[in-house]
C-alpha positions as YAML, in Angstrom:
chain: A
units: angstrom
residues:
- id: 1
  name: UNK
  ca: [-24.46, 14.18, 65.49]
- id: 2
  name: UNK
  ca: [-23.22, 17.62, 64.55]
- id: 3
  name: UNK
  ca: [-26.74, 19.03, 64.63]
- id: 4
  name: UNK
  ca: [-26.83, 18.66, 68.40]
- id: 5
  name: UNK
  ca: [-23.60, 20.64, 68.73]
- id: 6
  name: UNK
  ca: [-24.72, 23.68, 66.75]
- id: 7
  name: UNK
  ca: [-25.85, 26.70, 68.74]
- id: 8
  name: UNK
  ca: [-29.37, 27.26, 67.46]
- id: 9
  name: UNK
  ca: [-31.96, 29.94, 67.97]
- id: 10
  name: UNK
  ca: [-34.63, 27.37, 68.68]
- id: 11
  name: UNK
  ca: [-33.45, 24.66, 71.00]
- id: 12
  name: UNK
  ca: [-37.10, 23.69, 71.40]
- id: 13
  name: UNK
  ca: [-37.45, 22.90, 67.69]
- id: 14
  name: UNK
  ca: [-34.19, 20.97, 67.64]
- id: 15
  name: UNK
  ca: [-35.13, 18.88, 70.67]
- id: 16
  name: UNK
  ca: [-38.59, 18.13, 69.27]
- id: 17
  name: UNK
  ca: [-37.13, 16.91, 65.99]
- id: 18
  name: UNK
  ca: [-34.37, 15.00, 67.76]
- id: 19
  name: UNK
  ca: [-36.96, 13.28, 69.95]
- id: 20
  name: UNK
  ca: [-38.69, 11.84, 66.89]
- id: 21
  name: UNK
  ca: [-35.40, 10.61, 65.47]
- id: 22
  name: UNK
  ca: [-34.28, 9.25, 68.84]
- id: 23
  name: UNK
  ca: [-37.44, 7.19, 69.14]
- id: 24
  name: UNK
  ca: [-36.86, 5.57, 65.73]
- id: 25
  name: UNK
  ca: [-33.15, 4.99, 66.32]
- id: 26
  name: UNK
  ca: [-33.74, 3.41, 69.72]
- id: 27
  name: UNK
  ca: [-36.39, 1.10, 68.31]
- id: 28
  name: UNK
  ca: [-34.58, 0.01, 65.16]
- id: 29
  name: UNK
  ca: [-30.92, 0.20, 66.16]
- id: 30
  name: UNK
  ca: [-30.92, -0.31, 69.90]
- id: 31
  name: UNK
  ca: [-27.61, -2.20, 69.93]
- id: 32
  name: UNK
  ca: [-25.73, 0.23, 67.65]
- id: 33
  name: UNK
  ca: [-23.18, 2.48, 69.33]
- id: 34
  name: UNK
  ca: [-24.09, 5.53, 67.23]
- id: 35
  name: UNK
  ca: [-27.77, 5.19, 68.11]
- id: 36
  name: UNK
  ca: [-26.85, 4.96, 71.78]
- id: 37
  name: UNK
  ca: [-24.58, 8.00, 71.47]
- id: 38
  name: UNK
  ca: [-27.35, 9.98, 69.79]
- id: 39
  name: UNK
  ca: [-29.74, 8.99, 72.59]
- id: 40
  name: UNK
  ca: [-27.29, 10.19, 75.25]
- id: 41
  name: UNK
  ca: [-26.77, 13.50, 73.48]
- id: 42
  name: UNK
  ca: [-30.51, 13.89, 72.98]
- id: 43
  name: UNK
  ca: [-31.07, 13.44, 76.72]
- id: 44
  name: UNK
  ca: [-28.48, 16.14, 77.45]
- id: 45
  name: UNK
  ca: [-30.13, 18.53, 74.99]
- id: 46
  name: UNK
  ca: [-33.60, 17.83, 76.42]
- id: 47
  name: UNK
  ca: [-32.31, 18.42, 79.93]
- id: 48
  name: UNK
  ca: [-30.70, 21.70, 78.82]
- id: 49
  name: UNK
  ca: [-34.00, 22.82, 77.33]
- id: 50
  name: UNK
  ca: [-35.98, 21.98, 80.45]
- id: 51
  name: UNK
  ca: [-33.40, 23.67, 82.67]
- id: 52
  name: UNK
  ca: [-33.45, 26.79, 80.50]
- id: 53
  name: UNK
  ca: [-37.26, 26.90, 80.51]
- id: 54
  name: UNK
  ca: [-37.34, 26.85, 84.31]
- id: 55
  name: UNK
  ca: [-34.79, 29.65, 84.65]
...
């Protein structure tokens, strides 16, 4: 989870890698709280990236 909190130079790279992990976690561990938390944080990061790209 800490990886999503770190201020990185490449949010794009982080979100792309997180998307792959999110897909696997959602499929395999859909009822696990940590997988759900990761998914929520991934969505926030993806939204931040898209918002930043449109600015």
